[in-house]
C-alpha positions in Angstrom: -69.4 67.8 9.4 -67.3 66.2 6.6 -64.8 68.9 6.9 -64.4 68.2 10.7 -64.0 64.5 10.0 -61.4 65.2 7.4 -59.4 67.4 9.8 -59.7 64.9 12.5 -58.5 62.1 10.2 -55.6 64.3 9.0 -54.7 65.0 12.6 -54.7 61.3 13.5 -52.5 60.4 10.5 -50.1 63.2 11.3 -50.0 62.1 15.0 -49.4 58.5 14.0 -46.5 59.5 11.6 -44.9 61.6 14.3 -45.3 58.9 16.8 -43.6 56.3 14.5 -40.8 58.7 13.8 -40.3 59.3 17.5 -40.1 55.6 18.2 -37.5 55.1 15.5 -35.5 58.1 16.9 -35.7 56.5 20.3 -34.2 53.3 19.0 -31.4 55.2 17.3 -30.6 57.0 20.6 -30.6 53.7 22.5 -28.4 52.1 19.9 -26.0 55.0 20.0 -25.9 55.0 23.8 -25.3 51.2 23.9 -22.4 51.6 21.3 -20.8 54.5 23.2 -21.0 52.6 26.5 -19.5 49.5 25.0 -16.8 51.6 23.3 -15.9 53.3 26.6 -15.7 50.0 28.5 -13.7 48.3 25.8 -11.2 51.2 25.7 -10.9 50.9 29.5 -10.0 47.2 29.2 -7.3 48.2 26.6 -6.0 51.1 28.8 -5.8 48.7 31.8 -3.8 46.3 29.5 -1.3 49.0 28.6 -0.8 49.9 32.3 -0.3 46.2 33.3 2.1 45.6 30.4 4.1 48.8 31.1 4.4 47.6 34.8 5.8 44.2 33.5 2.6 42.5 34.7 1.8 40.0 32.0 -0.8 38.2 34.1 -2.5 41.6 34.6 -2.3 42.2 30.9 -4.0 38.9 30.2 -7.0 39.9 32.4 -8.4 41.5 29.3 -8.6 38.1 27.6 -11.3 35.5 28.0 -9.9 32.9 30.5 -10.9 29.9 28.4 -9.3 27.2 26.3 -11.4 28.6 23.5 -9.4 31.9 23.3 -7.6 32.2 20.0 -4.5 34.3 19.4 -3.0 34.4 15.9 0.4 36.0 15.6 3.8 35.5 13.9 4.2 32.1 15.5 0.8 30.9 14.2 -2.4 30.1 16.0 -2.4 29.7 19.8 -5.5 28.3 21.5 -6.3 28.9 25.1 -5.6 31.6 27.8 -2.8 29.8 29.6 -1.0 28.9 26.3 -1.2 32.6 25.3 0.2 33.7 28.6 3.0 31.2 28.4 3.9 32.5 24.9 3.9 36.1 26.2 6.2 35.0 29.1 8.6 33.3 26.7 8.6 36.2 24.2 8.9 39.0 26.8 10.9 37.6 29.8 12.1 41.0 31.1 11.5 44.7 31.1 14.0 45.0 28.2 11.6 43.0 26.0 8.3 44.3 27.3 9.3 48.0 27.2 6.5 50.5 27.0 3.3 49.6 25.1 1.1 52.1 23.4 -2.1 51.2 21.5 -3.5 53.4 18.7 -7.2 52.5 18.1 -8.3 53.1 14.5 -11.8 51.5 14.6 -14.3 50.0 17.1 -17.3 48.5 15.4 -20.2 46.3 16.5 -20.2 43.0 14.7 -23.5 41.8 16.2 -25.2 41.9 19.6 -22.5 42.0 22.2 -19.6 41.4 19.9 -17.2 44.2 18.7 -14.0 44.3 16.8 -11.2 46.7 17.5 -8.6 47.5 14.8 -5.5 49.3 15.7 -1.8 49.5 16.1 0.6 48.6 18.9 3.9 50.3 19.5 6.6 49.0 21.8 9.5 51.2 22.8 12.1 49.0 24.4 15.8 48.3 25.0 15.6 45.1 23.0 14.6 47.2 19.9 11.3 48.8 19.2 8.4 46.8 17.7 5.4 48.0 15.9 2.4 46.2 14.3 -1.3 46.0 13.7 -4.0 44.0 15.3 -7.7 43.1 15.1 -9.2 41.8 18.2 -12.7 40.6 18.9 -14.4 41.6 22.2 -17.4 39.8 23.6 -19.5 40.6 26.7 -19.0 37.6 29.0 -20.6 37.5 32.5 -21.0 41.3 32.4 -17.4 42.0 31.4 -15.8 42.8 28.0 -13.2 40.1 27.2 -11.0 39.5 24.1 -12.0 36.2 22.6 -9.8 36.4 19.5 -6.7 38.4 18.7 -4.8 38.6 15.4 -1.6 40.7 15.9 1.3 41.1 13.5 
């Protein structure tokens, strides 16, 4: 009888260990799926930005940004606060196709900061009549009202 109780106890311990391991594995699968979904959606926002920029549509390009006075853009002219101010700066700096040229992003890293906040680190390359321009950026994406939006951008 003791032998049967020992085997039953061993079976229960083994079952519980396997069950805990399966639960942890499920969490990792969920986390990985959430990350991959977020990454895909963020990359789509950036691809849409490239398309809009390359069509000379600065307002379309700005759709990737949070339309808020709390948006922050830090570039060669210092800190700009607000969606409209950022758009106005783009319009001043890129008044025609000769200045906007063709934009290409190179994404080097997308990482979760916490919850629904991710950073994207990469490079931008502008081929244009006014002279090519290249630089690096780090942008912060946040899920706002079911959409990924850039809430902060540091480009240089």
